C-alpha positions as a Markdown table, in Angstrom:
| # | Residue | x | y | z |
|---|---|---|---|---|
| 1 | Unk | -0.1 | 0.0 | -0.1 |
| 2 | Unk | 1.3 | 3.5 | -0.8 |
| 3 | Unk | 1.2 | 6.2 | 1.7 |
| 4 | Unk | 2.2 | 9.5 | -0.2 |
| 5 | Unk | 2.6 | 12.7 | 1.9 |
| 6 | Unk | -0.5 | 14.2 | 0.2 |
| 7 | Unk | -2.8 | 11.3 | 1.4 |
| 8 | Unk | -1.3 | 11.4 | 4.9 |
| 9 | Unk | -1.7 | 15.1 | 5.1 |
| 10 | Unk | -5.4 | 15.1 | 3.9 |
| 11 | Unk | -6.5 | 12.2 | 5.9 |
| 12 | Unk | -4.5 | 12.9 | 9.3 |
| 13 | Unk | -3.4 | 16.6 | 9.3 |
| 14 | Unk | -0.4 | 17.3 | 11.6 |
| 15 | Unk | 0.0 | 13.6 | 12.5 |
| 16 | Unk | 3.0 | 12.7 | 10.3 |
| 17 | Unk | 4.7 | 16.3 | 10.1 |
| 18 | Unk | 5.9 | 19.1 | 12.4 |
| 19 | Unk | 6.8 | 22.7 | 12.0 |
| 20 | Unk | 10.5 | 23.7 | 12.4 |
| 21 | Unk | 12.2 | 27.1 | 12.2 |
| 22 | Unk | 15.3 | 26.4 | 9.8 |
| 23 | Unk | 18.0 | 29.0 | 9.6 |
| 24 | Unk | 19.2 | 29.5 | 5.9 |
| 25 | Unk | 22.9 | 28.9 | 5.5 |
| 26 | Unk | 23.2 | 26.9 | 8.7 |
| 27 | Unk | 23.5 | 23.2 | 9.2 |
| 28 | Unk | 20.6 | 21.5 | 10.9 |
| 29 | Unk | 21.4 | 18.3 | 12.8 |
| 30 | Unk | 18.7 | 15.7 | 12.6 |
| 31 | Unk | 18.5 | 12.3 | 14.4 |
| 32 | Unk | 15.8 | 9.7 | 13.7 |
| 33 | Unk | 15.2 | 6.9 | 16.1 |
| 34 | Unk | 12.9 | 4.1 | 14.9 |
| 35 | Unk | 11.5 | 1.2 | 16.9 |
| 36 | Unk | 7.8 | 0.6 | 17.3 |
| 37 | Unk | 7.5 | 4.3 | 16.8 |
| 38 | Unk | 9.6 | 7.0 | 15.0 |
| 39 | Unk | 11.0 | 10.0 | 16.8 |
| 40 | Unk | 12.9 | 12.9 | 15.2 |
| 41 | Unk | 15.2 | 15.0 | 17.1 |
| 42 | Unk | 16.6 | 18.4 | 15.9 |
| 43 | Unk | 19.9 | 19.9 | 16.9 |
| 44 | Unk | 20.5 | 17.9 | 19.9 |
| 45 | Unk | 17.2 | 18.5 | 21.5 |
| 46 | Unk | 16.4 | 16.2 | 24.5 |
| 47 | Unk | 12.8 | 16.1 | 23.3 |
| 48 | Unk | 11.7 | 15.0 | 19.9 |
| 49 | Unk | 10.3 | 17.6 | 17.5 |
| 50 | Unk | 7.9 | 14.8 | 15.9 |
| 51 | Unk | 6.8 | 11.5 | 17.2 |
| 52 | Unk | 5.0 | 9.0 | 14.9 |
| 53 | Unk | 3.2 | 6.3 | 16.6 |
| 54 | Unk | 1.4 | 4.8 | 13.7 |
| 55 | Unk | 4.3 | 3.7 | 11.3 |
| 56 | Unk | 2.8 | 2.6 | 8.0 |
| 57 | Unk | 5.6 | 0.2 | 6.7 |
| 58 | Unk | 7.6 | -2.4 | 8.3 |
| 59 | Unk | 11.1 | -1.7 | 9.4 |
| 60 | Unk | 13.8 | -1.4 | 6.6 |
| 61 | Unk | 17.2 | 0.1 | 5.9 |
| 62 | Unk | 17.8 | 3.0 | 3.5 |
| 63 | Unk | 17.4 | 6.7 | 3.1 |
| 64 | Unk | 14.8 | 9.0 | 4.2 |
| 65 | Unk | 13.2 | 12.0 | 2.6 |
| 66 | Unk | 12.5 | 15.2 | 4.3 |
| 67 | Unk | 10.2 | 17.7 | 2.7 |
| 68 | Unk | 11.6 | 21.3 | 3.3 |
| 69 | Unk | 9.2 | 24.0 | 1.8 |
| 70 | Unk | 9.4 | 23.9 | -2.0 |
| 71 | Unk | 12.3 | 21.4 | -2.1 |
| 72 | Unk | 13.2 | 17.9 | -0.9 |
| 73 | Unk | 16.1 | 17.0 | 1.1 |
| 74 | Unk | 17.1 | 13.3 | 1.1 |
| 75 | Unk | 19.3 | 12.3 | 4.0 |
């Protein structure tokens, strides 16, 4: 089954995304911890910026994609 961001946003607004102030020209450190849920930490924060409790796919290795405004960032 496919879960494109447009579908997730329209069916569950705010559940799979979070707002973050990014500073143009500065590096942003991101850590993603995945287990039975996914947690996204930004710039060494002790608290996650985003927690996803309802993961849609089984665990897998590989890259992730982050949508940042009009562009995509692949990590």
